[in-house]
C-alpha positions in Angstrom: 6.0 50.0 145.0 9.3 51.1 144.0 9.0 54.4 146.1 8.5 52.1 149.3 11.6 49.7 148.2 13.7 52.7 147.8 12.5 54.0 151.0 13.4 51.0 152.7 17.1 50.5 151.2 17.7 54.3 152.4 16.4 53.3 156.1 18.7 50.1 155.5 21.7 51.7 154.5 21.5 54.7 157.4 20.4 52.0 159.9 23.5 49.7 158.8 25.8 52.7 159.6 24.2 53.9 163.1 24.8 50.1 164.2 28.4 50.5 162.9 28.5 54.0 164.9 27.2 52.1 168.1 29.9 49.6 167.8 32.6 52.5 167.4 33.2 51.4 163.8 34.8 51.9 161.8 37.8 52.2 164.0 39.0 55.6 164.8 42.7 56.6 164.7 44.9 59.8 165.6 44.0 61.7 162.1 40.4 61.4 163.0 41.4 62.5 166.7 42.8 65.6 165.2 39.8 66.5 163.3 38.2 66.0 166.6 40.4 68.2 168.5 40.3 70.9 166.3 36.5 70.7 166.4 36.4 71.0 170.2 39.0 74.0 170.0 36.0 75.8 167.6 33.5 75.0 170.1 35.7 76.1 173.0 36.2 79.5 170.8 40.1 78.7 171.5 41.0 78.5 167.8 39.5 78.3 164.3 41.6 76.4 162.1 41.8 76.4 158.4 43.8 73.6 157.3 43.9 70.3 159.3 46.6 70.3 161.9 50.1 69.8 161.1 49.7 70.5 157.3 48.8 73.1 154.5 46.1 71.8 152.7 42.8 69.7 153.5 40.1 72.4 155.0 38.7 71.6 158.4 34.9 71.8 157.5 34.0 68.5 159.5 35.5 70.1 162.3 33.1 73.2 161.9 30.2 70.7 161.6 31.2 69.0 164.6 31.9 71.6 167.0 27.9 72.5 167.4 27.5 69.2 168.4 30.4 69.2 171.0 28.8 72.5 172.2 25.2 71.0 172.7 26.7 67.7 174.0 28.8 69.3 176.7 31.7 67.8 175.4 33.6 66.1 172.7 33.0 62.1 171.9 33.5 59.7 168.9 29.7 59.4 167.9 29.3 63.3 168.1 32.2 63.7 165.8 30.7 61.4 163.3 27.1 62.5 163.4 27.9 65.1 160.8 29.4 62.6 158.6 26.3 60.3 158.9 24.1 63.4 158.1 26.6 63.8 154.8 25.8 60.4 154.0 22.4 60.6 154.0 22.5 63.8 151.6 24.7 61.8 149.1 22.2 59.1 149.0 19.1 61.1 148.6 21.0 63.2 145.8 22.3 60.1 144.2 18.6 58.9 144.0 17.5 62.2 142.6 20.4 62.7 140.0 19.6 58.8 138.8 16.3 60.0 137.9 17.2 63.3 136.6 19.5 61.2 134.2 17.5 58.4 133.3 14.1 58.9 134.6 13.8 55.2 135.5 12.9 54.8 139.3 14.0 50.9 139.4 17.0 51.9 138.1 17.0 54.5 141.0 16.3 51.8 143.1 19.4 49.7 142.1 21.6 52.6 142.8 20.4 53.2 146.1 20.6 49.5 146.9 24.4 49.3 145.9 25.1 52.9 148.0 23.3 51.6 150.9 25.8 48.8 151.1 29.2 49.6 152.7 32.5 47.6 152.7 35.2 48.6 155.2 36.9 51.1 152.8 33.6 52.7 151.8 32.6 53.1 155.4 36.1 54.5 156.4 35.5 56.8 153.7 32.0 58.1 154.4 31.9 57.9 158.4 35.5 58.7 159.5 36.0 62.3 160.1 39.5 62.4 158.9 39.3 65.1 156.5 37.4 65.6 153.1 36.1 62.3 152.1 32.4 62.2 153.6 31.8 65.4 152.2 33.3 65.1 148.4 30.6 62.5 147.3 27.7 64.6 148.8 29.0 67.9 147.1 29.9 66.1 143.8 26.4 64.8 143.1 24.8 68.2 144.3 27.1 69.6 141.5 25.7 67.0 139.0 21.9 67.5 140.0 22.7 71.6 139.8 24.2 71.1 136.4 21.0 69.1 135.1 18.6 71.5 136.6 20.6 74.7 134.9 21.5 73.2 131.8 18.0 72.0 131.0 16.4 75.3 131.8 14.7 74.3 134.9 12.4 77.1 135.8 12.7 78.8 139.4 15.2 79.6 141.6 17.8 79.9 138.7 20.0 82.4 140.5 19.8 80.5 143.7 20.7 77.3 141.9 23.8 79.2 140.3 25.1 80.2 143.6 24.9 77.4 145.1 26.7 75.5 142.3 29.5 78.0 142.4 29.7 78.1 146.3 30.2 74.4 146.5 32.7 74.2 143.8 34.9 76.6 145.7 34.2 74.8 149.4 35.3 71.7 147.8 38.4 73.4 146.4 39.4 74.2 149.9 38.2 71.0 151.5 39.8 68.4 149.1 40.8 68.9 145.4 40.2 64.9 144.7 36.7 66.3 143.3 38.2 68.7 140.9 37.5 66.6 138.1 33.8 66.7 138.7 33.7 70.2 139.5 35.3 70.9 135.9 33.1 68.3 134.2 30.0 69.7 135.2 31.2 73.1 134.9 31.9 72.4 131.2 28.4 71.0 130.8 27.0 74.5 132.1 29.3 76.6 129.9 28.1 74.4 126.8 24.7 74.9 127.3 24.4 78.3 129.4 27.3 80.1 128.0 24.7 83.0 127.0 23.2 83.0 130.5 26.9 83.0 132.4 27.7 86.0 130.5 24.9 88.2 132.7 24.2 88.2 136.4 24.3 84.3 136.8 28.0 84.4 135.9 28.7 87.0 138.3 27.2 85.5 141.0 28.2 82.1 140.2 31.9 83.5 140.5 31.4 85.7 143.6 29.8 82.1 145.4 32.9 80.2 144.2 35.1 82.8 145.7 33.2 82.8 149.1 33.5 79.1 149.2 37.0 79.1 148.9 37.8 82.0 151.0 39.2 80.4 153.8 42.1 78.8 151.0 42.3 82.1 149.4 42.5 84.2 152.8 45.1 81.9 154.2 47.4 81.7 150.9 47.3 85.7 150.6 48.3 86.0 154.2 51.0 83.7 154.6 52.1 83.4 150.7 51.9 79.6 150.6 50.4 77.6 147.7 48.1 74.6 148.9 48.9 72.9 145.8 52.6 72.2 146.7 51.2 70.2 149.8 48.7 68.5 148.1 51.3 67.2 145.3 53.7 66.0 148.2 51.1 64.3 149.9 50.1 62.3 146.9 53.7 61.2 146.7 54.8 63.4 144.1 58.2 63.4 145.9 58.5 59.7 146.3 59.1 57.2 143.8 57.1 54.2 142.6 57.8 51.9 139.5 55.1 51.9 136.9 54.4 48.2 137.3 53.3 49.1 140.8 51.4 52.3 140.0 49.4 50.4 137.5 49.1 47.2 139.6 47.8 49.3 142.6 46.0 51.9 140.4 44.1 50.1 137.8 43.9 46.6 139.5 43.7 47.1 143.3 42.3 50.5 143.5 38.7 50.4 141.8 37.5 47.4 143.5 38.8 48.7 147.0 37.8 52.1 146.3 34.4 51.5 145.1 33.6 49.1 147.7 34.0 45.4 146.5 36.6 44.1 148.8 37.3 42.8 152.4 38.7 44.9 155.2 42.1 45.9 154.0 42.6 43.1 151.1 40.9 42.2 147.9 40.4 38.4 146.9 41.2 37.4 143.7 37.7 36.8 142.7 36.8 40.0 143.9 39.1 42.0 141.3 37.0 41.3 138.4 35.6 44.8 139.1 38.9 46.2 137.7 38.3 44.1 134.4 34.6 45.4 134.2 35.5 49.0 135.0 37.1 49.7 131.7 34.4 48.1 129.8 31.6 50.0 131.8 33.4 53.4 131.3 33.8 52.7 127.5 30.2 51.6 127.2 28.7 54.7 129.0 30.9 57.1 127.1 29.6 55.5 123.7 26.2 55.6 124.5 26.2 59.3 126.1 28.0 60.5 122.9 25.4 58.8 120.7 22.5 60.2 122.6 24.1 63.7 122.5 24.2 63.3 118.9 20.7 62.0 118.2 18.2 65.0 117.0 15.9 66.3 119.8 12.8 64.9 119.9 9.4 66.5 120.4 8.0 66.8 123.8 5.1 64.9 122.7 7.2 62.1 121.1 10.3 61.9 123.2 13.0 59.4 121.9 12.5 57.1 124.8 11.3 57.0 128.3 14.9 56.9 129.4 15.5 60.3 127.8 13.1 62.5 130.0 12.0 62.8 133.5 9.6 60.6 135.1 6.2 61.9 135.4 6.2 59.9 138.7 9.0 62.2 140.1 7.6 63.6 143.0 9.6 66.7 142.2 7.3 67.0 139.3 7.4 66.7 135.8 10.4 68.2 134.1 10.8 68.8 130.5 14.6 67.4 130.8 16.2 67.6 127.1 17.8 64.2 126.4 21.1 66.0 125.2 21.4 67.5 128.6 21.3 64.4 130.2 23.6 62.4 128.0 25.8 65.4 128.6 25.9 65.1 132.2 26.4 61.4 131.9 29.2 61.8 129.5 30.7 64.5 132.1 30.4 61.6 135.0 32.3 59.3 132.7 35.1 61.6 131.7 35.5 62.6 135.6 35.8 59.0 136.7 38.3 58.6 134.1 40.2 61.6 134.8 40.4 60.6 138.7 41.5 57.0 137.9 44.0 58.5 135.5 45.2 60.9 138.1 45.5 58.1 140.8 47.3 55.9 138.6 49.8 58.0 137.7 50.6 59.1 141.3 53.3 57.4 143.4 50.8 56.9 146.1 49.0 54.0 143.8 52.2 52.1 143.8 53.7 52.5 147.3 50.5 52.4 149.6 48.0 50.9 147.2 45.5 49.3 149.9 45.4 52.6 152.2 45.6 55.0 148.9 42.6 53.5 147.4 40.5 56.2 149.5 41.5 58.5 146.7 39.5 56.9 144.2 36.3 57.6 146.7 34.6 60.1 144.2 34.3 57.1 141.5 30.9 56.5 143.6 29.5 59.6 142.0 29.6 58.3 138.4 27.7 55.1 139.8 24.3 56.0 137.5 26.2 56.7 134.3 28.2 53.8 134.7 25.4 51.3 135.3 23.0 52.8 132.8 23.9 51.0 129.8 23.8 48.0 131.6 20.7 48.6 133.0 19.0 49.2 129.8 20.4 46.2 128.2 19.4 43.8 131.1 15.8 45.3 130.9 15.0 45.6 127.1 18.2 43.9 125.3 19.8 45.5 122.7 18.1 47.5 120.1 17.5 46.2 116.8 19.9 47.1 114.2 18.4 49.0 110.8 18.2 45.3 109.3 16.3 44.0 112.2 18.7 41.0 112.3 19.2 39.5 116.0 23.0 38.0 116.1 24.6 35.8 118.8 25.8 39.0 120.3 22.4 40.7 120.7 20.8 37.6 121.6 23.9 37.1 124.7 23.7 40.7 125.6 20.5 40.7 128.0 21.8 37.6 129.9 25.3 38.9 130.0 24.0 42.3 131.3 21.6 40.8 134.1 24.8 38.7 135.0 27.2 42.0 135.7 24.1 43.8 137.8 23.6 40.5 139.8 27.6 40.3 140.5 27.9 43.9 140.9 25.2 43.5 143.8 26.4 40.4 145.3 30.1 41.2 145.6 29.1 44.6 147.0 27.0 42.5 149.6 29.4 40.2 150.4 32.1 42.9 151.1 29.6 44.5 153.3 29.0 41.3 155.5 32.7 41.0 155.6 32.8 44.5 157.1 30.1 44.1 159.5 32.0 41.0 161.1 34.6 43.2 162.3 32.4 45.6 164.2 32.6 43.5 167.8 36.3 43.6 167.5 36.3 47.3 166.9 34.0 47.7 170.0 36.3 45.6 172.0 39.4 47.8 171.0 37.4 50.7 172.0 36.7 49.4 175.3 40.1 48.8 176.1 41.2 52.3 174.8 38.4 53.7 177.1 39.8 51.8 180.3 43.3 53.2 179.4 41.9 56.6 179.5 40.0 55.8 183.0 43.4 54.1 184.1 45.3 57.5 183.3 42.8 59.8 185.0 42.6 57.4 188.4 46.4 57.7 188.3 46.5 61.3 188.0 48.4 61.1 184.9 48.5 64.6 182.9 51.2 64.4 180.8 52.4 61.5 178.5 54.8 60.3 175.6 53.3 58.0 173.3 53.5 57.0 169.5 51.9 58.7 166.8 48.9 56.7 166.4 48.3 56.9 170.1 48.8 60.5 171.1 46.0 62.5 169.6 43.6 59.7 170.0 44.3 59.5 173.7 44.1 63.5 174.2 40.8 63.5 172.3 39.3 60.5 173.9 40.2 62.4 177.3 39.0 66.0 176.1 42.3 67.1 176.6 42.9 65.9 180.5 45.7 63.9 179.2 48.2 65.7 176.6 50.5 63.5 174.7 53.5 64.1 173.1 54.8 62.1 170.0 57.6 60.1 170.0 59.1 57.2 167.7 60.0 53.6 168.4 63.5 55.0 169.4 62.0 57.4 171.9 63.0 60.5 170.1 60.4 62.9 169.4 58.1 62.6 166.7 55.5 64.4 164.5 53.3 66.6 166.4 50.3 67.8 164.5 49.7 70.3 167.2 53.0 71.4 168.8 51.2 73.3 171.7 51.0 69.6 173.3 54.7 68.7 172.9 55.4 72.2 174.7 53.0 71.4 177.7 54.2 68.0 178.1 58.1 69.2 178.1 57.1 71.7 180.8 56.1 68.8 182.6 58.5 67.4 185.5 58.0 63.8 185.0 55.7 62.8 182.0 54.6 58.9 181.6 55.0 56.7 178.8 52.0 55.0 177.0 52.6 52.3 174.5 50.3 49.6 172.9 51.0 45.9 174.3 53.5 44.3 171.8 54.6 47.2 170.2 58.0 48.1 169.1 57.7 51.5 171.8 56.5 49.0 174.7 59.7 46.6 174.1 62.1 49.7 173.8 60.6 51.0 177.3 60.8 47.2 178.4 64.5 47.4 177.9 65.1 50.8 179.7 63.0 49.1 182.7 65.4 46.2 182.7 68.5 48.3 182.3 67.5 50.6 185.3 65.0 48.8 187.3 63.3 51.5 189.6 63.4 54.0 186.9 59.9 53.4 185.7 56.8 52.0 187.5 54.8 49.6 185.0 51.2 49.4 185.3 49.4 46.9 182.9 46.0 46.9 181.4 44.4 45.1 178.7 46.2 45.9 175.4 48.2 48.5 176.8 51.3 49.3 178.8 51.8 52.6 181.0 55.2 53.5 182.2 55.1 55.9 185.4 58.3 57.9 186.2 60.1 56.0 189.1 
C-alpha cells in the first residue's frame, strides 16, 4: 500500500512539472538563455565554457547536460534546455526517499517526505527547473552525498571503493558548480571521517581525493591557467561588496528566507500567515539536533533487539535489509541539521538577504536536503507520542505533544499545497507571454532583422530563442552600452550598418526610443506587436 502511494506521489510531482514545462513555466529569462547559449555552443563544438558567461564562478554543468539534447533535437529549445533539470529533480526525489528510509526505516514517513517534495511553490519550481546555474543539481548531489555517507559509515558491503569515488567526485563537482552546497559536503564528510577514519588512511582515502580532484578539475585548471580565485567572485555576487543593515538582513534571512526558500509562499511574496514556518524552523532545528544527539549517545543495541524500529533499516526496503547502526543514522541526521544551520547563518549574514530578500531566497534551496531530519522528531511524536519518562508520569506537555505534532505536519502539507496551487495559477499567463515572445522572434525574422539592441533581460533570451539568427547587444535605459555576458555579440552588432532596437511595451527603454522618434520623425520606423515594440532604422 505505502509503496504504491509513494509511487503515485512521485508520478504526481513529475507530472506537475511536466505540465508546467508544457506551459513554458516557470517564466524564462536572459540568464537561463545564457546557459542555453552555452549549451548551443557546446553542441556545435564552438566553445566549451567553464563558467557561466560573463563571470568567473558557477560552473556550466547544465549546459553540458543540455548540449546532447540540442544535438539530438537538431536545435535549441526551452523544453530541451529544461529536460536535464527535470531529470535532476526526479533523481533528487528518489534519492530523498531512499535517504529517508536509510535514516528512519519508516516507509510512511518516506511517503510524507516524497509528498512534500512533489509539491512545488513558485520559488521551488524556479530552483528545480530553470537552467540558470547550480540550483537544479545541488539538491540531487547533496542528498546523494548523504546517502553515500550513510552506506559507507554503516559498513554497507559491496562496491565500497566505488562509493568512496562517487562521494569524492560529487564533492569536487559541486565545488565547481556552486559552493552553496558546501555545508552539506563538509557535514557528511565529517560523518565519514568520524566513522571511517581508519579506512580513509588507505586506498579509500586516496581514491576519494583523486575523485574529488577530478570532479573539481574545471575549477582547478581554470584557476591555475588564469590565476584567478573564484571565491572572490562568489563573495562579490553574494553582496560582500554591498551594504545592508542588520535589521534588513535578519528580516530577509530569518523571517522571509525560510518560507520562501522552502516552498511555503506565493509567487514573489509571503502572506503573513505563511510566515509561520519561519517561527517553526528554529524549533524544528533544535528538536532534530537534540533527538539526533541523544540517539548518538545511546548505547548500541544488539542486532536481535534493536533500540527501536526507527533506528534500523526497514526489512521492507526494496534494497534489502541493512544492518544500519543507529549511531550512523543519528550522526547523519545531526549532520543535516548542522548543515542547514550553517546554510541559514551564511545567508543571513550576507548582504543579499537584506538587499534582495525575495529573489535571494533561492540561496536557501539546499535546506530541502535536511527535510527528513527536520520532520522526523515531529513525525515520531505524531505517531507514538512522547516516550514516557522514568517515572511513567504523563504530564500536560506529554498529553498535548501528539496533537501539536499532528497540527505541525498538517500545516506543513497544507501550506506547501496552497503555495503550489498559487504557482500553478500563473502558468496560463506565462504561456501567453511566451507566445508573445515567439511572435516577436517570428516578426524579426520576417522583417529580415539580424542585429538588434535591447535591454539586458531581452537580449540573450532573444538570441537563444532565435538560435542566434538574431544577435543582440545590451543597452541600458539611456541607450548606452550595457552588460554583455557574451561580448562577441556586441562586436557583431557594432559591425552592422543599421541595427534595430527592441523594447517591451511600456518599458523605460521604449519610452526613451519613443522620445527619439518624436524628436526626429523618420529616423526610426516603428513596428508594434502584442507586448513589444520594434524600432527599425529609418
